[in-house]
C-alpha positions as CSV (number, residue, x, y, z in Angstrom):
1,X,-4.1,13.2,-25.1
2,X,-5.6,14.4,-21.8
3,X,-3.8,14.0,-18.5
4,X,-6.4,11.4,-17.5
5,X,-5.5,9.4,-20.6
6,X,-1.8,9.6,-19.6
7,X,-2.5,8.3,-16.1
8,X,-0.5,5.5,-14.7
9,X,-2.4,2.6,-13.2
10,X,-0.7,0.2,-10.8
11,X,-2.8,-2.6,-12.3
12,X,-0.8,-2.3,-15.5
13,X,2.6,-2.7,-13.7
14,X,4.5,-5.7,-15.1
15,X,5.1,-8.5,-12.5
16,X,8.7,-8.7,-13.6
17,X,9.2,-5.0,-12.8
18,X,7.8,-5.4,-9.3
19,X,10.2,-8.3,-8.5
20,X,13.1,-6.9,-10.5
21,X,13.3,-3.7,-8.5
22,X,13.4,-5.6,-5.2
23,X,16.1,-7.9,-6.5
24,X,18.1,-4.9,-7.7
25,X,17.9,-3.4,-4.2
26,X,19.0,-6.7,-2.8
27,X,22.1,-7.0,-5.0
28,X,23.6,-3.7,-3.9
29,X,24.1,-4.5,-0.2
30,X,25.0,-8.1,-1.1
31,X,27.8,-6.8,-3.4
32,X,29.0,-4.4,-0.7
33,X,29.0,-7.2,1.9
34,X,31.0,-9.5,-0.4
35,X,33.6,-6.9,-1.4
36,X,34.0,-5.7,2.2
37,X,34.7,-9.1,3.6
38,X,37.1,-10.0,0.7
39,X,39.1,-6.8,1.3
40,X,39.2,-7.5,5.0
41,X,40.6,-11.0,4.4
42,X,43.2,-9.9,1.9
43,X,44.6,-6.8,3.5
44,X,46.4,-6.3,6.8
45,X,44.5,-3.8,8.8
46,X,44.6,-2.3,12.2
47,X,41.9,-3.2,14.7
48,X,40.1,0.1,14.2
49,X,40.1,-0.3,10.4
50,X,38.9,-3.9,10.7
51,X,36.1,-2.9,13.1
52,X,34.9,-0.2,10.7
53,X,34.9,-2.7,7.9
54,X,32.9,-5.2,10.0
55,X,30.4,-2.4,10.9
56,X,29.9,-1.7,7.2
57,X,29.4,-5.4,6.5
58,X,26.8,-5.6,9.3
59,X,24.9,-2.6,7.9
60,X,24.8,-4.3,4.5
61,X,23.6,-7.5,6.0
62,X,20.8,-5.7,7.8
63,X,19.8,-4.0,4.6
64,X,19.8,-7.3,2.8
65,X,17.7,-8.9,5.5
66,X,15.1,-6.1,5.2
67,X,14.9,-6.3,1.4
68,X,14.3,-10.1,1.7
69,X,11.5,-9.5,4.2
70,X,10.0,-7.0,1.8
71,X,10.2,-9.5,-1.0
72,X,8.5,-12.1,1.1
73,X,5.7,-9.6,2.0
74,X,5.2,-8.8,-1.7
75,X,5.1,-12.5,-2.7
76,X,2.7,-13.4,0.2
77,X,0.3,-10.6,-0.9
78,X,-0.3,-12.5,-4.1
79,X,-1.8,-15.4,-2.3
80,X,-5.6,-15.1,-1.9
81,X,-5.8,-17.2,1.4
82,X,-9.0,-18.8,2.5
83,X,-11.9,-17.0,0.7
84,X,-14.8,-19.3,1.8
85,X,-16.0,-16.9,4.4
86,X,-17.4,-13.5,3.2
87,X,-15.8,-10.4,4.7
88,X,-17.7,-7.6,6.2
89,X,-15.9,-4.8,4.5
90,X,-17.6,-1.9,6.3
91,X,-16.6,-3.3,9.7
92,X,-13.1,-3.8,8.4
93,X,-12.7,-0.2,7.2
94,X,-14.2,1.3,10.4
95,X,-11.8,-0.7,12.5
96,X,-8.9,0.5,10.4
97,X,-10.1,4.1,10.8
98,X,-10.1,3.6,14.6
99,X,-6.6,2.0,14.5
100,X,-5.2,4.9,12.5
101,X,-7.0,7.6,14.5
102,X,-4.2,8.3,16.9
103,X,-1.5,8.5,14.1
104,X,-3.8,10.8,12.0
105,X,-4.4,13.1,15.0
106,X,-0.7,13.2,15.8
107,X,0.0,14.3,12.2
108,X,-2.9,16.8,12.2
109,X,-4.6,14.8,9.4
110,X,-8.3,14.0,9.3
111,X,-9.4,10.5,8.5
112,X,-13.0,10.2,7.2
113,X,-14.6,6.9,6.4
114,X,-18.1,6.2,5.1
115,X,-19.1,2.8,3.9
116,X,-22.4,1.0,3.2
117,X,-22.7,-2.4,4.8
118,X,-21.2,-5.0,2.4
119,X,-20.0,-8.5,2.3
120,X,-17.2,-9.0,-0.2
121,X,-15.2,-12.0,-1.5
122,X,-11.7,-12.4,-0.1
123,X,-9.8,-13.3,3.0
124,X,-10.4,-11.0,6.0
125,X,-6.8,-11.0,7.2
126,X,-5.4,-10.3,3.7
127,X,-7.9,-7.7,2.8
128,X,-7.2,-5.9,6.1
129,X,-3.5,-6.0,5.3
130,X,-4.2,-4.5,1.8
131,X,-6.3,-1.7,3.2
132,X,-3.8,-1.2,6.1
133,X,-1.0,-0.5,3.6
134,X,-3.3,1.7,1.5
135,X,-4.3,3.8,4.6
136,X,-0.7,4.0,5.7
137,X,0.3,5.2,2.2
138,X,-2.4,7.9,2.0
139,X,-1.6,9.2,5.5
140,X,2.1,9.2,4.6
141,X,1.4,11.3,1.5
142,X,-0.8,13.8,3.3
143,X,0.1,17.1,4.9
144,X,-1.2,18.6,8.1
145,X,-4.7,20.1,7.8
146,X,-5.6,17.6,5.1
147,X,-8.4,15.0,5.3
148,X,-8.0,11.5,4.0
149,X,-11.5,10.4,2.7
150,X,-12.6,6.9,2.1
151,X,-16.1,6.2,0.7
152,X,-17.5,2.7,-0.1
153,X,-20.7,1.8,-1.9
154,X,-21.9,-0.9,-4.4
155,X,-21.8,0.0,-8.0
156,X,-24.0,-3.0,-9.2
157,X,-25.1,-6.4,-8.0
158,X,-21.7,-7.9,-8.3
159,X,-19.1,-5.1,-7.4
160,X,-18.3,-2.8,-4.5
161,X,-16.3,0.3,-5.0
162,X,-14.1,2.0,-2.4
163,X,-13.1,5.5,-3.5
164,X,-10.3,7.4,-1.7
165,X,-8.7,10.8,-1.8
166,X,-7.3,13.8,0.1
167,X,-8.9,17.2,0.6
168,X,-8.1,20.3,2.5
169,X,-10.1,20.7,5.7
170,X,-11.3,24.1,4.5
171,X,-13.0,22.3,1.6
172,X,-14.8,19.6,3.5
173,X,-17.9,19.7,1.4
174,X,-16.7,17.4,-1.4
175,X,-14.0,14.9,-2.3
176,X,-11.1,16.5,-4.1
177,X,-8.1,14.3,-4.8
178,X,-5.5,11.9,-3.6
179,X,-1.8,12.6,-3.8
180,X,0.2,11.4,-6.8
181,X,1.3,7.8,-6.1
182,X,4.8,6.6,-5.7
183,X,5.6,3.7,-7.9
184,X,8.3,2.5,-5.6
185,X,6.2,2.4,-2.5
186,X,6.2,-1.2,-1.2
187,X,3.0,-0.8,0.8
188,X,1.1,0.4,-2.3
189,X,2.4,-2.6,-4.3
190,X,1.4,-5.0,-1.5
191,X,-2.1,-3.5,-1.5
192,X,-2.3,-3.8,-5.3
193,X,-1.3,-7.5,-5.3
194,X,-3.7,-8.2,-2.3
195,X,-6.7,-6.8,-4.1
196,X,-5.8,-8.6,-7.3
197,X,-5.5,-11.9,-5.5
198,X,-9.1,-11.3,-4.2
199,X,-10.3,-10.9,-7.7
200,X,-10.4,-7.1,-7.4
201,X,-8.3,-4.2,-8.5
202,X,-6.6,-1.0,-7.2
203,X,-6.5,1.9,-9.6
204,X,-4.8,5.3,-9.2
205,X,-4.9,7.9,-12.0
206,X,-4.7,11.6,-12.8
207,X,-7.9,13.5,-13.2
208,X,-8.4,16.5,-15.5
209,X,-6.9,18.9,-12.9
210,X,-3.7,16.9,-12.7
211,X,-4.5,15.4,-9.3
212,X,-4.4,11.7,-8.5
213,X,-7.6,9.9,-7.5
214,X,-8.1,6.3,-6.6
215,X,-10.4,3.4,-6.1
216,X,-10.5,-0.2,-5.0
217,X,-13.1,-2.5,-6.7
218,X,-14.0,-5.8,-5.0
219,X,-16.5,-8.5,-5.8
220,X,-19.6,-8.7,-3.6
221,X,-20.4,-12.0,-1.9
222,X,-23.8,-13.6,-2.0
223,X,-25.2,-11.4,0.8
224,X,-27.6,-8.5,0.6
225,X,-26.2,-5.0,0.8
226,X,-28.1,-3.0,3.4
227,X,-28.5,0.7,4.2
228,X,-25.8,3.2,4.8
229,X,-23.7,2.5,7.9
230,X,-23.5,5.2,10.5
């Protein structure tokens, strides 16, 4: 079996696994909070000891709150939203490029986006959120002197493909690869669910060289695809 055949694809992740991991991360601070409060009530402690116990309980409560917010984000990503208005995907991607330009410059990472004009099915706010998390993930996985490349074009009359990857600046002539994906990355999972809710898919897999490559496939709306955007 080749490395490509052994590739993991987020689209194949079990829904129960996605939710189960978050609930597992919720149970740990909740247990620590319960145990800490129970011990504090049952045992006589000096003020300093009690204060330390309360600080630990507060930290557990904050962690619990954060995990619950993440769970809410993950669940919300599965809702398609209002999809009656076609989304100008090229404009969406170029705006995200501009939004991330300062962060990419600070990290010494290039951000290169090329996309043919296209109207796709989905909800503008939710698709922006999906690509926002995807851009954030790719920049987070990249090293200084790398370039994050995003290329969008139609593949037939019904589908639009957005390919993404990372390459060294010294090899700027062609697309190389994206970093291997992290299964536990919340943003990547939110992106996955967002694109699925829009009737599309997000796929990351290993190529023959052992590098990860990725693409997002979305459905075209009933508008004509024009020439290459500048």
